[in-house]
PDB file as gemmi writes it, atoms N, CA and C in Angstrom:
CRYST1    1.000    1.000    1.000  90.00  90.00  90.00 P 1                      
ATOM      1  N   UNK A   1      -7.815  17.273 -11.601  1.00  0.00           N  
ATOM      2  CA  UNK A   1      -6.848  16.690 -10.666  1.00  0.00           C  
ATOM      3  C   UNK A   1      -6.295  15.391 -11.255  1.00  0.00           C  
ATOM      4  N   UNK A   2      -4.965  15.195 -11.227  1.00  0.00           N  
ATOM      5  CA  UNK A   2      -4.381  13.968 -11.776  1.00  0.00           C  
ATOM      6  C   UNK A   2      -4.844  12.739 -11.002  1.00  0.00           C  
ATOM      7  N   UNK A   3      -4.846  11.597 -11.677  1.00  0.00           N  
ATOM      8  CA  UNK A   3      -5.257  10.348 -11.038  1.00  0.00           C  
ATOM      9  C   UNK A   3      -4.291  10.003  -9.908  1.00  0.00           C  
ATOM     10  N   UNK A   4      -4.867   9.634  -8.795  1.00  0.00           N  
ATOM     11  CA  UNK A   4      -4.066   9.229  -7.641  1.00  0.00           C  
ATOM     12  C   UNK A   4      -3.741   7.751  -7.805  1.00  0.00           C  
ATOM     13  N   UNK A   5      -2.465   7.433  -7.718  1.00  0.00           N  
ATOM     14  CA  UNK A   5      -2.019   6.051  -7.868  1.00  0.00           C  
ATOM     15  C   UNK A   5      -1.125   5.671  -6.695  1.00  0.00           C  
ATOM     16  N   UNK A   6      -0.781   4.414  -6.635  1.00  0.00           N  
ATOM     17  CA  UNK A   6       0.132   3.925  -5.607  1.00  0.00           C  
ATOM     18  C   UNK A   6       1.478   4.640  -5.705  1.00  0.00           C  
ATOM     19  N   UNK A   7       1.861   5.003  -6.930  1.00  0.00           N  
ATOM     20  CA  UNK A   7       3.139   5.685  -7.130  1.00  0.00           C  
ATOM     21  C   UNK A   7       3.122   7.139  -6.660  1.00  0.00           C  
ATOM     22  N   UNK A   8       1.940   7.761  -6.567  1.00  0.00           N  
ATOM     23  CA  UNK A   8       1.861   9.170  -6.175  1.00  0.00           C  
ATOM     24  C   UNK A   8       1.448   9.370  -4.723  1.00  0.00           C  
ATOM     25  N   UNK A   9       1.157   8.303  -4.021  1.00  0.00           N  
ATOM     26  CA  UNK A   9       0.654   8.403  -2.645  1.00  0.00           C  
ATOM     27  C   UNK A   9       1.669   9.073  -1.712  1.00  0.00           C  
ATOM     28  N   UNK A  10       2.955   8.835  -1.937  1.00  0.00           N  
ATOM     29  CA  UNK A  10       3.993   9.440  -1.098  1.00  0.00           C  
ATOM     30  C   UNK A  10       4.035  10.954  -1.248  1.00  0.00           C  
ATOM     31  N   UNK A  11       3.900  11.431  -2.480  1.00  0.00           N  
ATOM     32  CA  UNK A  11       3.889  12.874  -2.731  1.00  0.00           C  
ATOM     33  C   UNK A  11       2.681  13.518  -2.061  1.00  0.00           C  
ATOM     34  N   UNK A  12       1.537  12.855  -2.122  1.00  0.00           N  
ATOM     35  CA  UNK A  12       0.336  13.381  -1.469  1.00  0.00           C  
ATOM     36  C   UNK A  12       0.510  13.444   0.050  1.00  0.00           C  
ATOM     37  N   UNK A  13       1.147  12.413   0.609  1.00  0.00           N  
ATOM     38  CA  UNK A  13       1.397  12.396   2.046  1.00  0.00           C  
ATOM     39  C   UNK A  13       2.321  13.547   2.436  1.00  0.00           C  
ATOM     40  N   UNK A  14       3.352  13.768   1.647  1.00  0.00           N  
ATOM     41  CA  UNK A  14       4.289  14.858   1.904  1.00  0.00           C  
ATOM     42  C   UNK A  14       3.573  16.206   1.832  1.00  0.00           C  
ATOM     43  N   UNK A  15       2.710  16.372   0.827  1.00  0.00           N  
ATOM     44  CA  UNK A  15       1.961  17.621   0.694  1.00  0.00           C  
ATOM     45  C   UNK A  15       1.018  17.835   1.875  1.00  0.00           C  
ATOM     46  N   UNK A  16       0.318  16.781   2.293  1.00  0.00           N  
ATOM     47  CA  UNK A  16      -0.607  16.920   3.424  1.00  0.00           C  
ATOM     48  C   UNK A  16       0.155  17.221   4.710  1.00  0.00           C  
ATOM     49  N   UNK A  17       1.292  16.571   4.878  1.00  0.00           N  
ATOM     50  CA  UNK A  17       2.070  16.779   6.102  1.00  0.00           C  
ATOM     51  C   UNK A  17       2.514  18.226   6.208  1.00  0.00           C  
ATOM     52  N   UNK A  18       2.878  18.840   5.091  1.00  0.00           N  
ATOM     53  CA  UNK A  18       3.292  20.242   5.088  1.00  0.00           C  
ATOM     54  C   UNK A  18       4.405  20.511   6.080  1.00  0.00           C  
ATOM     55  N   UNK A  19       4.237  21.544   6.923  1.00  0.00           N  
ATOM     56  CA  UNK A  19       5.292  21.894   7.864  1.00  0.00           C  
ATOM     57  C   UNK A  19       5.331  21.010   9.122  1.00  0.00           C  
ATOM     58  N   UNK A  20       4.358  20.115   9.254  1.00  0.00           N  
ATOM     59  CA  UNK A  20       4.322  19.224  10.429  1.00  0.00           C  
ATOM     60  C   UNK A  20       5.483  18.237  10.316  1.00  0.00           C  
ATOM     61  N   UNK A  21       6.130  17.941  11.400  1.00  0.00           N  
ATOM     62  CA  UNK A  21       7.262  17.014  11.396  1.00  0.00           C  
ATOM     63  C   UNK A  21       6.853  15.593  11.045  1.00  0.00           C  
ATOM     64  N   UNK A  22       7.817  14.834  10.561  1.00  0.00           N  
ATOM     65  CA  UNK A  22       7.571  13.441  10.181  1.00  0.00           C  
ATOM     66  C   UNK A  22       7.080  12.639  11.383  1.00  0.00           C  
ATOM     67  N   UNK A  23       7.681  12.855  12.537  1.00  0.00           N  
ATOM     68  CA  UNK A  23       7.294  12.090  13.731  1.00  0.00           C  
ATOM     69  C   UNK A  23       5.838  12.346  14.118  1.00  0.00           C  
ATOM     70  N   UNK A  24       5.421  13.607  14.108  1.00  0.00           N  
ATOM     71  CA  UNK A  24       4.050  13.946  14.489  1.00  0.00           C  
ATOM     72  C   UNK A  24       3.047  13.380  13.486  1.00  0.00           C  
ATOM     73  N   UNK A  25       3.359  13.510  12.209  1.00  0.00           N  
ATOM     74  CA  UNK A  25       2.450  12.996  11.179  1.00  0.00           C  
ATOM     75  C   UNK A  25       2.371  11.469  11.247  1.00  0.00           C  
ATOM     76  N   UNK A  26       3.503  10.812  11.416  1.00  0.00           N  
ATOM     77  CA  UNK A  26       3.530   9.353  11.495  1.00  0.00           C  
ATOM     78  C   UNK A  26       2.727   8.863  12.697  1.00  0.00           C  
ATOM     79  N   UNK A  27       2.837   9.561  13.810  1.00  0.00           N  
ATOM     80  CA  UNK A  27       2.071   9.189  15.008  1.00  0.00           C  
ATOM     81  C   UNK A  27       0.579   9.322  14.732  1.00  0.00           C  
ATOM     82  N   UNK A  28       0.191  10.387  14.047  1.00  0.00           N  
ATOM     83  CA  UNK A  28      -1.218  10.604  13.704  1.00  0.00           C  
ATOM     84  C   UNK A  28      -1.735   9.487  12.784  1.00  0.00           C  
ATOM     85  N   UNK A  29      -0.904   9.055  11.844  1.00  0.00           N  
ATOM     86  CA  UNK A  29      -1.284   8.000  10.903  1.00  0.00           C  
ATOM     87  C   UNK A  29      -1.294   6.634  11.586  1.00  0.00           C  
ATOM     88  N   UNK A  30      -0.361   6.441  12.516  1.00  0.00           N  
ATOM     89  CA  UNK A  30      -0.236   5.143  13.182  1.00  0.00           C  
ATOM     90  C   UNK A  30       0.846   4.278  12.579  1.00  0.00           C  
ATOM     91  N   UNK A  31       1.870   4.936  12.008  1.00  0.00           N  
ATOM     92  CA  UNK A  31       3.008   4.218  11.432  1.00  0.00           C  
ATOM     93  C   UNK A  31       4.290   4.827  11.994  1.00  0.00           C  
ATOM     94  N   UNK A  32       5.419   4.195  11.695  1.00  0.00           N  
ATOM     95  CA  UNK A  32       6.685   4.727  12.204  1.00  0.00           C  
ATOM     96  C   UNK A  32       7.140   5.907  11.335  1.00  0.00           C  
ATOM     97  N   UNK A  33       7.911   6.821  11.932  1.00  0.00           N  
ATOM     98  CA  UNK A  33       8.457   7.940  11.150  1.00  0.00           C  
ATOM     99  C   UNK A  33       9.323   7.463   9.982  1.00  0.00           C  
ATOM    100  N   UNK A  34      10.096   6.393  10.193  1.00  0.00           N  
ATOM    101  CA  UNK A  34      10.946   5.865   9.122  1.00  0.00           C  
ATOM    102  C   UNK A  34      10.102   5.371   7.952  1.00  0.00           C  
ATOM    103  N   UNK A  35       8.983   4.722   8.266  1.00  0.00           N  
ATOM    104  CA  UNK A  35       8.098   4.228   7.211  1.00  0.00           C  
ATOM    105  C   UNK A  35       7.498   5.386   6.435  1.00  0.00           C  
ATOM    106  N   UNK A  36       7.011   6.413   7.138  1.00  0.00           N  
ATOM    107  CA  UNK A  36       6.445   7.571   6.457  1.00  0.00           C  
ATOM    108  C   UNK A  36       7.492   8.234   5.572  1.00  0.00           C  
ATOM    109  N   UNK A  37       8.697   8.372   6.073  1.00  0.00           N  
ATOM    110  CA  UNK A  37       9.773   8.979   5.298  1.00  0.00           C  
ATOM    111  C   UNK A  37      10.038   8.190   4.019  1.00  0.00           C  
ATOM    112  N   UNK A  38      10.076   6.854   4.120  1.00  0.00           N  
ATOM    113  CA  UNK A  38      10.302   6.017   2.935  1.00  0.00           C  
ATOM    114  C   UNK A  38       9.178   6.183   1.919  1.00  0.00           C  
ATOM    115  N   UNK A  39       7.934   6.193   2.393  1.00  0.00           N  
ATOM    116  CA  UNK A  39       6.791   6.341   1.491  1.00  0.00           C  
ATOM    117  C   UNK A  39       6.844   7.698   0.797  1.00  0.00           C  
ATOM    118  N   UNK A  40       7.190   8.742   1.538  1.00  0.00           N  
ATOM    119  CA  UNK A  40       7.292  10.084   0.952  1.00  0.00           C  
ATOM    120  C   UNK A  40       8.385  10.149  -0.117  1.00  0.00           C  
ATOM    121  N   UNK A  41       9.396   9.295   0.012  1.00  0.00           N  
ATOM    122  CA  UNK A  41      10.485   9.273  -0.975  1.00  0.00           C  
ATOM    123  C   UNK A  41      10.165   8.374  -2.161  1.00  0.00           C  
ATOM    124  N   UNK A  42       8.968   7.776  -2.166  1.00  0.00           N  
ATOM    125  CA  UNK A  42       8.542   6.999  -3.324  1.00  0.00           C  
ATOM    126  C   UNK A  42       8.521   5.500  -3.160  1.00  0.00           C  
ATOM    127  N   UNK A  43       8.868   4.995  -1.982  1.00  0.00           N  
ATOM    128  CA  UNK A  43       8.802   3.559  -1.774  1.00  0.00           C  
ATOM    129  C   UNK A  43       7.344   3.139  -1.648  1.00  0.00           C  
ATOM    130  N   UNK A  44       7.010   1.974  -2.173  1.00  0.00           N  
ATOM    131  CA  UNK A  44       5.644   1.460  -2.108  1.00  0.00           C  
ATOM    132  C   UNK A  44       5.436   0.826  -0.733  1.00  0.00           C  
ATOM    133  N   UNK A  45       4.390   1.260  -0.018  1.00  0.00           N  
ATOM    134  CA  UNK A  45       4.158   0.717   1.324  1.00  0.00           C  
ATOM    135  C   UNK A  45       3.533  -0.670   1.285  1.00  0.00           C  
ATOM    136  N   UNK A  46       3.606  -1.377   2.424  1.00  0.00           N  
ATOM    137  CA  UNK A  46       2.904  -2.652   2.533  1.00  0.00           C  
ATOM    138  C   UNK A  46       1.401  -2.355   2.621  1.00  0.00           C  
ATOM    139  N   UNK A  47       0.577  -3.383   2.552  1.00  0.00           N  
ATOM    140  CA  UNK A  47      -0.873  -3.176   2.499  1.00  0.00           C  
ATOM    141  C   UNK A  47      -1.425  -2.451   3.727  1.00  0.00           C  
ATOM    142  N   UNK A  48      -0.992  -2.820   4.902  1.00  0.00           N  
ATOM    143  CA  UNK A  48      -1.505  -2.183   6.118  1.00  0.00           C  
ATOM    144  C   UNK A  48      -1.108  -0.712   6.181  1.00  0.00           C  
ATOM    145  N   UNK A  49       0.129  -0.407   5.849  1.00  0.00           N  
ATOM    146  CA  UNK A  49       0.588   0.980   5.828  1.00  0.00           C  
ATOM    147  C   UNK A  49      -0.179   1.762   4.770  1.00  0.00           C  
ATOM    148  N   UNK A  50      -0.367   1.169   3.610  1.00  0.00           N  
ATOM    149  CA  UNK A  50      -1.127   1.784   2.535  1.00  0.00           C  
ATOM    150  C   UNK A  50      -2.537   2.130   3.014  1.00  0.00           C  
ATOM    151  N   UNK A  51      -3.184   1.183   3.691  1.00  0.00           N  
ATOM    152  CA  UNK A  51      -4.537   1.404   4.212  1.00  0.00           C  
ATOM    153  C   UNK A  51      -4.562   2.578   5.192  1.00  0.00           C  
ATOM    154  N   UNK A  52      -3.594   2.620   6.091  1.00  0.00           N  
ATOM    155  CA  UNK A  52      -3.545   3.694   7.081  1.00  0.00           C  
ATOM    156  C   UNK A  52      -3.309   5.057   6.431  1.00  0.00           C  
ATOM    157  N   UNK A  53      -2.399   5.097   5.469  1.00  0.00           N  
ATOM    158  CA  UNK A  53      -2.103   6.365   4.794  1.00  0.00           C  
ATOM    159  C   UNK A  53      -3.320   6.830   4.002  1.00  0.00           C  
ATOM    160  N   UNK A  54      -3.978   5.903   3.319  1.00  0.00           N  
ATOM    161  CA  UNK A  54      -5.194   6.275   2.578  1.00  0.00           C  
ATOM    162  C   UNK A  54      -6.247   6.838   3.527  1.00  0.00           C  
ATOM    163  N   UNK A  55      -6.414   6.217   4.680  1.00  0.00           N  
ATOM    164  CA  UNK A  55      -7.375   6.726   5.668  1.00  0.00           C  
ATOM    165  C   UNK A  55      -7.015   8.131   6.117  1.00  0.00           C  
ATOM    166  N   UNK A  56      -5.746   8.363   6.368  1.00  0.00           N  
ATOM    167  CA  UNK A  56      -5.273   9.680   6.805  1.00  0.00           C  
ATOM    168  C   UNK A  56      -5.478  10.728   5.719  1.00  0.00           C  
ATOM    169  N   UNK A  57      -5.280  10.312   4.464  1.00  0.00           N  
ATOM    170  CA  UNK A  57      -5.463  11.231   3.345  1.00  0.00           C  
ATOM    171  C   UNK A  57      -6.935  11.372   2.936  1.00  0.00           C  
ATOM    172  N   UNK A  58      -7.794  10.525   3.499  1.00  0.00           N  
ATOM    173  CA  UNK A  58      -9.211  10.566   3.136  1.00  0.00           C  
ATOM    174  C   UNK A  58      -9.475   9.960   1.764  1.00  0.00           C  
ATOM    175  N   UNK A  59      -8.668   8.980   1.385  1.00  0.00           N  
ATOM    176  CA  UNK A  59      -8.795   8.347   0.077  1.00  0.00           C  
ATOM    177  C   UNK A  59      -9.370   6.946   0.214  1.00  0.00           C  
ATOM    178  N   UNK A  60     -10.076   6.500  -0.804  1.00  0.00           N  
ATOM    179  CA  UNK A  60     -10.561   5.134  -0.873  1.00  0.00           C  
ATOM    180  C   UNK A  60      -9.432   4.286  -1.451  1.00  0.00           C  
ATOM    181  N   UNK A  61      -8.927   3.355  -0.672  1.00  0.00           N  
ATOM    182  CA  UNK A  61      -7.790   2.537  -1.099  1.00  0.00           C  
ATOM    183  C   UNK A  61      -8.096   1.780  -2.385  1.00  0.00           C  
ATOM    184  N   UNK A  62      -9.308   1.285  -2.540  1.00  0.00           N  
ATOM    185  CA  UNK A  62      -9.684   0.565  -3.748  1.00  0.00           C  
ATOM    186  C   UNK A  62      -9.616   1.447  -4.985  1.00  0.00           C  
ATOM    187  N   UNK A  63     -10.053   2.683  -4.851  1.00  0.00           N  
ATOM    188  CA  UNK A  63     -10.001   3.604  -5.988  1.00  0.00           C  
ATOM    189  C   UNK A  63      -8.556   3.920  -6.372  1.00  0.00           C  
ATOM    190  N   UNK A  64      -7.691   4.075  -5.370  1.00  0.00           N  
ATOM    191  CA  UNK A  64      -6.280   4.337  -5.653  1.00  0.00           C  
ATOM    192  C   UNK A  64      -5.686   3.173  -6.436  1.00  0.00           C  
ATOM    193  N   UNK A  65      -6.124   1.961  -6.123  1.00  0.00           N  
ATOM    194  CA  UNK A  65      -5.632   0.769  -6.806  1.00  0.00           C  
ATOM    195  C   UNK A  65      -6.350   0.523  -8.132  1.00  0.00           C  
ATOM    196  N   UNK A  66      -7.331   1.379  -8.454  1.00  0.00           N  
ATOM    197  CA  UNK A  66      -8.038   1.251  -9.724  1.00  0.00           C  
ATOM    198  C   UNK A  66      -9.203   0.289  -9.685  1.00  0.00           C  
ATOM    199  N   UNK A  67      -9.685  -0.032  -8.482  1.00  0.00           N  
ATOM    200  CA  UNK A  67     -10.811  -0.951  -8.342  1.00  0.00           C  
ATOM    201  C   UNK A  67     -12.104  -0.158  -8.184  1.00  0.00           C  
ATOM    202  N   UNK A  68     -13.180  -0.704  -8.696  1.00  0.00           N  
ATOM    203  CA  UNK A  68     -14.492  -0.113  -8.469  1.00  0.00           C  
ATOM    204  C   UNK A  68     -15.240  -1.045  -7.526  1.00  0.00           C  
ATOM    205  N   UNK A  69     -16.277  -0.545  -6.833  1.00  0.00           N  
ATOM    206  CA  UNK A  69     -16.963  -1.387  -5.854  1.00  0.00           C  
ATOM    207  C   UNK A  69     -17.491  -2.715  -6.400  1.00  0.00           C  
ATOM    208  N   UNK A  70     -17.891  -2.770  -7.664  1.00  0.00           N  
ATOM    209  CA  UNK A  70     -18.470  -3.992  -8.210  1.00  0.00           C  
ATOM    210  C   UNK A  70     -17.503  -4.770  -9.091  1.00  0.00           C  
ATOM    211  N   UNK A  71     -16.274  -4.326  -9.137  1.00  0.00           N  
ATOM    212  CA  UNK A  71     -15.267  -4.980  -9.964  1.00  0.00           C  
ATOM    213  C   UNK A  71     -14.483  -5.957  -9.095  1.00  0.00           C  
ATOM    214  N   UNK A  72     -14.476  -7.238  -9.467  1.00  0.00           N  
ATOM    215  CA  UNK A  72     -13.665  -8.165  -8.678  1.00  0.00           C  
ATOM    216  C   UNK A  72     -12.195  -7.804  -8.807  1.00  0.00           C  
ATOM    217  N   UNK A  73     -11.491  -7.968  -7.722  1.00  0.00           N  
ATOM    218  CA  UNK A  73     -10.074  -7.605  -7.745  1.00  0.00           C  
ATOM    219  C   UNK A  73      -9.243  -8.773  -8.244  1.00  0.00           C  
ATOM    220  N   UNK A  74      -8.337  -8.466  -9.127  1.00  0.00           N  
ATOM    221  CA  UNK A  74      -7.381  -9.453  -9.620  1.00  0.00           C  
ATOM    222  C   UNK A  74      -6.005  -8.810  -9.544  1.00  0.00           C  
ATOM    223  N   UNK A  75      -5.464  -8.711  -8.327  1.00  0.00           N  
ATOM    224  CA  UNK A  75      -4.191  -8.020  -8.157  1.00  0.00           C  
ATOM    225  C   UNK A  75      -3.052  -8.769  -8.829  1.00  0.00           C  
ATOM    226  N   UNK A  76      -2.051  -8.015  -9.195  1.00  0.00           N  
ATOM    227  CA  UNK A  76      -0.836  -8.589  -9.727  1.00  0.00           C  
ATOM    228  C   UNK A  76       0.266  -8.320  -8.722  1.00  0.00           C  
ATOM    229  N   UNK A  77       1.067  -9.324  -8.482  1.00  0.00           N  
ATOM    230  CA  UNK A  77       2.114  -9.211  -7.481  1.00  0.00           C  
ATOM    231  C   UNK A  77       3.467  -9.286  -8.171  1.00  0.00           C  
ATOM    232  N   UNK A  78       4.340  -8.358  -7.807  1.00  0.00           N  
ATOM    233  CA  UNK A  78       5.703  -8.372  -8.314  1.00  0.00           C  
ATOM    234  C   UNK A  78       6.637  -8.453  -7.117  1.00  0.00           C  
ATOM    235  N   UNK A  79       7.586  -9.358  -7.172  1.00  0.00           N  
ATOM    236  CA  UNK A  79       8.532  -9.525  -6.084  1.00  0.00           C  
ATOM    237  C   UNK A  79       9.932  -9.305  -6.640  1.00  0.00           C  
ATOM    238  N   UNK A  80      10.718  -8.542  -5.924  1.00  0.00           N  
ATOM    239  CA  UNK A  80      12.091  -8.270  -6.338  1.00  0.00           C  
ATOM    240  C   UNK A  80      13.046  -8.872  -5.311  1.00  0.00           C  
ATOM    241  N   UNK A  81      13.986  -9.643  -5.798  1.00  0.00           N  
ATOM    242  CA  UNK A  81      14.989 -10.238  -4.938  1.00  0.00           C  
ATOM    243  C   UNK A  81      16.354  -9.724  -5.352  1.00  0.00           C  
ATOM    244  N   UNK A  82      17.288  -9.737  -4.413  1.00  0.00           N  
ATOM    245  CA  UNK A  82      18.615  -9.189  -4.677  1.00  0.00           C  
ATOM    246  C   UNK A  82      19.443 -10.065  -5.603  1.00  0.00           C  
ATOM    247  N   UNK A  83      19.256 -11.358  -5.558  1.00  0.00           N  
ATOM    248  CA  UNK A  83      20.053 -12.203  -6.428  1.00  0.00           C  
ATOM    249  C   UNK A  83      19.125 -13.008  -7.335  1.00  0.00           C  
ATOM    250  N   UNK A  84      19.559 -13.285  -8.535  1.00  0.00           N  
ATOM    251  CA  UNK A  84      18.726 -14.040  -9.467  1.00  0.00           C  
ATOM    252  C   UNK A  84      18.403 -15.428  -8.921  1.00  0.00           C  
ATOM    253  N   UNK A  85      17.256 -15.929  -9.266  1.00  0.00           N  
ATOM    254  CA  UNK A  85      16.821 -17.270  -8.904  1.00  0.00           C  
ATOM    255  C   UNK A  85      16.932 -17.523  -7.403  1.00  0.00           C  
ATOM    256  N   UNK A  86      16.449 -16.546  -6.610  1.00  0.00           N  
ATOM    257  CA  UNK A  86      16.510 -16.691  -5.167  1.00  0.00           C  
ATOM    258  C   UNK A  86      15.516 -17.728  -4.666  1.00  0.00           C  
ATOM    259  N   UNK A  87      14.458 -17.981  -5.429  1.00  0.00           N  
ATOM    260  CA  UNK A  87      13.431 -18.944  -5.023  1.00  0.00           C  
ATOM    261  C   UNK A  87      13.212 -19.981  -6.109  1.00  0.00           C  
ATOM    262  N   UNK A  88      12.818 -21.146  -5.668  1.00  0.00           N  
ATOM    263  CA  UNK A  88      12.405 -22.151  -6.639  1.00  0.00           C  
ATOM    264  C   UNK A  88      11.022 -21.761  -7.158  1.00  0.00           C  
ATOM    265  N   UNK A  89      10.636 -22.184  -8.335  1.00  0.00           N  
ATOM    266  CA  UNK A  89       9.298 -21.875  -8.846  1.00  0.00           C  
ATOM    267  C   UNK A  89       8.187 -22.336  -7.905  1.00  0.00           C  
ATOM    268  N   UNK A  90       8.387 -23.477  -7.259  1.00  0.00           N  
ATOM    269  CA  UNK A  90       7.376 -23.997  -6.328  1.00  0.00           C  
ATOM    270  C   UNK A  90       7.207 -23.056  -5.132  1.00  0.00           C  
ATOM    271  N   UNK A  91       8.311 -22.565  -4.585  1.00  0.00           N  
ATOM    272  CA  UNK A  91       8.255 -21.633  -3.454  1.00  0.00           C  
ATOM    273  C   UNK A  91       7.632 -20.309  -3.879  1.00  0.00           C  
ATOM    274  N   UNK A  92       8.007 -19.810  -5.061  1.00  0.00           N  
ATOM    275  CA  UNK A  92       7.446 -18.555  -5.564  1.00  0.00           C  
ATOM    276  C   UNK A  92       5.940 -18.685  -5.747  1.00  0.00           C  
ATOM    277  N   UNK A  93       5.479 -19.811  -6.247  1.00  0.00           N  
ATOM    278  CA  UNK A  93       4.047 -20.025  -6.432  1.00  0.00           C  
ATOM    279  C   UNK A  93       3.335 -20.074  -5.078  1.00  0.00           C  
ATOM    280  N   UNK A  94       3.932 -20.712  -4.095  1.00  0.00           N  
ATOM    281  CA  UNK A  94       3.336 -20.773  -2.752  1.00  0.00           C  
ATOM    282  C   UNK A  94       3.248 -19.377  -2.138  1.00  0.00           C  
ATOM    283  N   UNK A  95       4.289 -18.577  -2.319  1.00  0.00           N  
ATOM    284  CA  UNK A  95       4.252 -17.199  -1.816  1.00  0.00           C  
ATOM    285  C   UNK A  95       3.165 -16.389  -2.512  1.00  0.00           C  
ATOM    286  N   UNK A  96       3.019 -16.576  -3.812  1.00  0.00           N  
ATOM    287  CA  UNK A  96       1.974 -15.883  -4.562  1.00  0.00           C  
ATOM    288  C   UNK A  96       0.597 -16.237  -4.043  1.00  0.00           C  
ATOM    289  N   UNK A  97       0.355 -17.514  -3.765  1.00  0.00           N  
ATOM    290  CA  UNK A  97      -0.933 -17.955  -3.210  1.00  0.00           C  
ATOM    291  C   UNK A  97      -1.175 -17.318  -1.843  1.00  0.00           C  
ATOM    292  N   UNK A  98      -0.122 -17.226  -1.035  1.00  0.00           N  
ATOM    293  CA  UNK A  98      -0.249 -16.626   0.289  1.00  0.00           C  
ATOM    294  C   UNK A  98      -0.618 -15.148   0.174  1.00  0.00           C  
ATOM    295  N   UNK A  99       0.021 -14.430  -0.739  1.00  0.00           N  
ATOM    296  CA  UNK A  99      -0.270 -13.013  -0.934  1.00  0.00           C  
ATOM    297  C   UNK A  99      -1.706 -12.832  -1.412  1.00  0.00           C  
ATOM    298  N   UNK A 100      -2.150 -13.675  -2.333  1.00  0.00           N  
ATOM    299  CA  UNK A 100      -3.524 -13.588  -2.834  1.00  0.00           C  
ATOM    300  C   UNK A 100      -4.533 -13.863  -1.713  1.00  0.00           C  
ATOM    301  N   UNK A 101      -4.253 -14.814  -0.848  1.00  0.00           N  
ATOM    302  CA  UNK A 101      -5.139 -15.112   0.276  1.00  0.00           C  
ATOM    303  C   UNK A 101      -5.197 -13.925   1.236  1.00  0.00           C  
ATOM    304  N   UNK A 102      -4.052 -13.297   1.486  1.00  0.00           N  
ATOM    305  CA  UNK A 102      -4.024 -12.118   2.357  1.00  0.00           C  
ATOM    306  C   UNK A 102      -4.817 -10.978   1.723  1.00  0.00           C  
ATOM    307  N   UNK A 103      -4.691 -10.813   0.425  1.00  0.00           N  
ATOM    308  CA  UNK A 103      -5.432  -9.763  -0.268  1.00  0.00           C  
ATOM    309  C   UNK A 103      -6.935 -10.006  -0.176  1.00  0.00           C  
ATOM    310  N   UNK A 104      -7.366 -11.247  -0.377  1.00  0.00           N  
ATOM    311  CA  UNK A 104      -8.795 -11.560  -0.266  1.00  0.00           C  
ATOM    312  C   UNK A 104      -9.303 -11.264   1.136  1.00  0.00           C  
ATOM    313  N   UNK A 105      -8.539 -11.620   2.149  1.00  0.00           N  
ATOM    314  CA  UNK A 105      -8.936 -11.344   3.537  1.00  0.00           C  
ATOM    315  C   UNK A 105      -9.035  -9.847   3.782  1.00  0.00           C  
ATOM    316  N   UNK A 106      -8.102  -9.091   3.246  1.00  0.00           N  
ATOM    317  CA  UNK A 106      -8.119  -7.635   3.400  1.00  0.00           C  
ATOM    318  C   UNK A 106      -9.344  -7.050   2.730  1.00  0.00           C  
ATOM    319  N   UNK A 107      -9.673  -7.504   1.515  1.00  0.00           N  
ATOM    320  CA  UNK A 107     -10.836  -6.997   0.794  1.00  0.00           C  
ATOM    321  C   UNK A 107     -12.125  -7.322   1.542  1.00  0.00           C  
ATOM    322  N   UNK A 108     -12.211  -8.519   2.129  1.00  0.00           N  
ATOM    323  CA  UNK A 108     -13.395  -8.868   2.918  1.00  0.00           C  
ATOM    324  C   UNK A 108     -13.520  -7.972   4.138  1.00  0.00           C  
ATOM    325  N   UNK A 109     -12.400  -7.688   4.787  1.00  0.00           N  
ATOM    326  CA  UNK A 109     -12.421  -6.812   5.959  1.00  0.00           C  
ATOM    327  C   UNK A 109     -12.854  -5.409   5.557  1.00  0.00           C  
ATOM    328  N   UNK A 110     -12.419  -4.929   4.390  1.00  0.00           N  
ATOM    329  CA  UNK A 110     -12.811  -3.599   3.898  1.00  0.00           C  
ATOM    330  C   UNK A 110     -14.310  -3.558   3.641  1.00  0.00           C  
ATOM    331  N   UNK A 111     -14.877  -4.632   3.089  1.00  0.00           N  
ATOM    332  CA  UNK A 111     -16.310  -4.694   2.792  1.00  0.00           C  
ATOM    333  C   UNK A 111     -17.140  -4.641   4.077  1.00  0.00           C  
ATOM    334  N   UNK A 112     -16.643  -5.289   5.131  1.00  0.00           N  
ATOM    335  CA  UNK A 112     -17.365  -5.302   6.406  1.00  0.00           C  
ATOM    336  C   UNK A 112     -17.276  -3.962   7.113  1.00  0.00           C  
ATOM    337  N   UNK A 113     -16.289  -3.159   6.683  1.00  0.00           N  
ATOM    338  CA  UNK A 113     -16.136  -1.806   7.182  1.00  0.00           C  
ATOM    339  C   UNK A 113     -15.600  -1.708   8.533  1.00  0.00           C  
TER     340      UNK A 113                                                      
END                                                                             
């Protein structure tokens, strides 16, 4: 079986959904139909949506991200803006710190189960 990655999660969701409608599947997952549709088309979901979809698919979110239980996480964050230089370096650094803090909180919540 090919490695499951963040980039392939949408295809897996589409395969699992099968003939079930987007609305019914999204309700079962706990996300909006529009969000499920976007993920199925290849858009990367936010962390909470990712967690819910992984739960619905029966996948370990950490494994999908390439983490092992004893490996400390060092996520990399990429942000895309519509116009060049949309943020000052100071603001971009503050946003990066905020994302890292949110990730640490999420990982702690996952550990507590």
